[in-house]
N, C-alpha and C positions, 0 to 999 in steps of 0.2 A: 157494125164493127168499127174498131179503131185500130190504128197502126202505131206501134212503138218502135222508134228508131233508137239504137244504141250506138254510141261512138265510144270506141276504146282509145283512150289517149295513150300513145306509145310511152313506155317508160323512158324517162330521161336519163342519159348517161354522159359520162365525161371520160377523157383519156387518163390513164395511169401509164406512166413510161418507166421501164426498168432498163438501166444500162449498168455495165459492170466492167471492171478492169481486173483481170483479163476478161474479154468478151466470151460469148458462147457458153455462159453458165445457165444452168436450168432454173426456170422460175416456176414457183408454186404459189398460187393464191388460194387461201382456204383449203389447202392440201390438194388442189387440183393443178395438175401440170399444164402450163400454158404455152411453153416454148422456151427458146433460148434468147439471151440478151444479145443485141439490143432488141427490145420488144415493146410494143404499144398495144394496150388492151382498153376496152371500154367497159365501165362498170357504173351501176347506179349508186346513189347515196347508200352508205352502210358502214359497218365495222368489218375490217378484213385483217387477216394475218398473212404474212408472206415469208417465203424462204427462198434464198438464192444459193444454189449448190453447184460446185465444180470439183471434179476429181483432183486430189492433191491439194485442195485449198480448204480452209476452215469455212463452214457454212455461215451465212448471215441470215438472221431471222428477226421478225418484229411484227408489230401490230399497228394499225392506224385507223382513224375514223376519216371517212371520205365524204365530202360534201361537194356536190357538182357545182354549186353556186360559187365555190372558191376557185374554180378553173382546174385545169389539168394538174396532176400530181406527178412529180418526177423523183425517182430514186436513183441516185448515182452510187453504186455499190463498189467499194474497193475490197476485193477478196484477199485475205492474208494467206501466204503459203503455208501449207502443212507438209512441207518437204524441205530437204536440204541435200547436201552432197558430201562425199568423203574423198579426200585426197590421200592416196595410198602411195607411200614411198618405201624403198627397201635398201638395205645395205647388206653385205658389202658391195652389191652391184645392182644395177637396174635390169629390167627384162624378166622379172619374175611373174609367175601366174598369180591371179587374184580371183578369189571366189567370195561372194557375199551371200550369207545364209545358204551356202552349198551350191550356189549358181555361179558357174565360171563366167567371168567377165570377158569382153571381147578384146580388151587391151592388156598390156603388160605394164609393170611398174616402170616409171612413175605414172600413175593413173588417176584421173578424176572421174568419179562415177557418174552415171546417169542420175536423174532425180530419184531420191529415195524418200518415201513417206517418213515423216519424223517418227523416231522410235529407236529401238535397240536392235543392233545387227551383230552377227558374228562374221568377222573378216578373216580369211585364211590366205596366206601367201606361201607359195611353194615353188621349187625349182629342183630339177634333177641335180643330184650331188649336194643338196642342202637339206637340213632338217626343217620341215614345214613348221609354221607358227600361226596360231589363232589368237585373235584379240576380240574383245567385246567393245563395241563402239556405239555411243549414243548420238544419233543424228537429230539436230535441232532445226526448228523452222528457220528457213532462209539463211542458213549458215553452212560453211564448208568446214567439216571436221578433218583435220590432218592427223594421220596415224602413220608412224614409221616402224617398220619391222627390221630387226637385225637378225638375219638368219645365220645359223652356225653351219659350217661345212660338215658334210657327212662322208668326207673322203680324207685320205692321208697318204703318206708314202712309207714305204718299208724298206730297210736295207738288211739283207741277209748275208751273213758271212759264215763260211763253214771251215772247220778245222778237223782234221789236219789237212784236208785236200781242198783245192779249189775245183770248180767245175761240177759241183753237185747239182742234180736236178731240183727245181723248186716246185713244190706242190702247195696249192691253197685250197682248203676245204676238200682235200682228197683228189684234186684235179691237177694234172701237170700243166704248168704254165708255158713251158717251152723256154724258160729263162734258166740260166746257170749262175751259181754263185761265183763271186770274184775270188 
């Protein structure tokens, strides 16, 4: 007999480095999730596609040919915001309630919202004794959109005079108010 010895040469790899601003973005290479930036992986020669994704940012994707003889490959990705803010102001006074797409906000006017994904929103401002008002606002990438609401009062005063006698009882909506006419 004879003996055959086989040696398997390990596949050669080189580092591919992904960094991003902001950091902690998800990295996919050939649609396989590899982790979050900053991340360093080892891959053999080949053609690859990549995708870097972070919530509220536009994704970045591309393709590259990797040759380990050229040394490590670094991708420094700058993610562009897919969000903005709104600044909500009110007249004739501050301190009015704000809701965005039906969700009541934590603060009162004047208010700068938390980050909002770029898109169209319905903003409503309301306060007791005022007619509420709703406006449609478009939030753009990395911008603060200012919207001002001019609420009209829903109250007034009334003066009631009676003739021939003073001191008549005043009723509103069929209920006695306890007030007397002058």
